[in-house]
C-alpha positions in Angstrom: 137.6 -41.4 114.1 139.3 -38.1 113.5 137.9 -34.9 114.9 137.9 -31.9 112.6 139.6 -28.9 114.3 139.1 -25.3 113.4 142.1 -23.6 111.8 144.3 -21.3 113.9 143.3 -17.7 114.0 146.8 -16.5 112.9 147.8 -16.6 109.3 150.8 -15.9 107.2 152.3 -12.5 107.0 152.4 -10.9 103.5 155.8 -10.1 102.0 156.9 -6.6 102.9 156.7 -4.1 100.1 160.5 -3.5 100.3 161.0 -7.1 99.3 158.6 -7.0 96.4 161.1 -5.8 93.8 161.6 -7.4 90.5 165.1 -7.0 89.0 166.3 -7.1 85.4 166.7 -10.9 85.5 163.2 -11.4 86.8 161.7 -9.3 84.0 164.0 -11.0 81.4 162.8 -14.5 82.6 159.1 -13.4 82.5 159.2 -11.9 79.0 161.5 -14.5 77.5 159.3 -17.3 78.7 156.3 -15.6 77.4 158.0 -15.2 74.0 159.0 -18.9 73.9 155.5 -20.0 74.9 153.9 -17.8 72.2 156.3 -19.3 69.7 155.8 -22.9 70.8 152.0 -22.8 70.9 151.4 -22.2 67.1 154.2 -24.7 66.2 152.4 -27.3 68.3 149.1 -26.5 66.6 150.7 -26.8 63.1 152.4 -30.1 64.1 149.1 -31.6 65.5 147.1 -30.4 62.4 149.6 -32.0 60.1 149.3 -35.3 62.0 145.6 -35.2 61.7 145.6 -34.7 57.9 148.2 -37.5 57.6 146.0 -39.8 59.6 142.9 -39.0 57.5 144.9 -39.5 54.3 146.3 -42.8 55.6 142.8 -44.0 56.5 141.5 -43.1 53.0 144.4 -44.9 51.3 143.9 -48.0 53.5 140.2 -48.0 52.7 140.9 -47.9 49.0 143.3 -50.8 49.4 140.7 -52.8 51.3 137.9 -52.2 48.7 139.7 -51.4 45.4 136.4 -51.2 43.4 135.2 -48.3 45.5 137.8 -45.9 44.2 136.5 -42.6 42.8 138.8 -42.8 39.7 136.3 -45.1 37.9 
């Protein structure tokens, strides 16, 4: 059986403030990835919504083919 040991009292040292500098490429990567993500999210929603309507339409047409007398056209 394993015995649980207490964690050591020492921890990690934070990064010194002199090393916490973001350069141009860092900001460019952050903002461009945000832009790409904000563009991709609505495109994904439109794509998934389109698939949902296509599935519903396909099910309705299949249902009409299975029971041709139940069409709404009369």
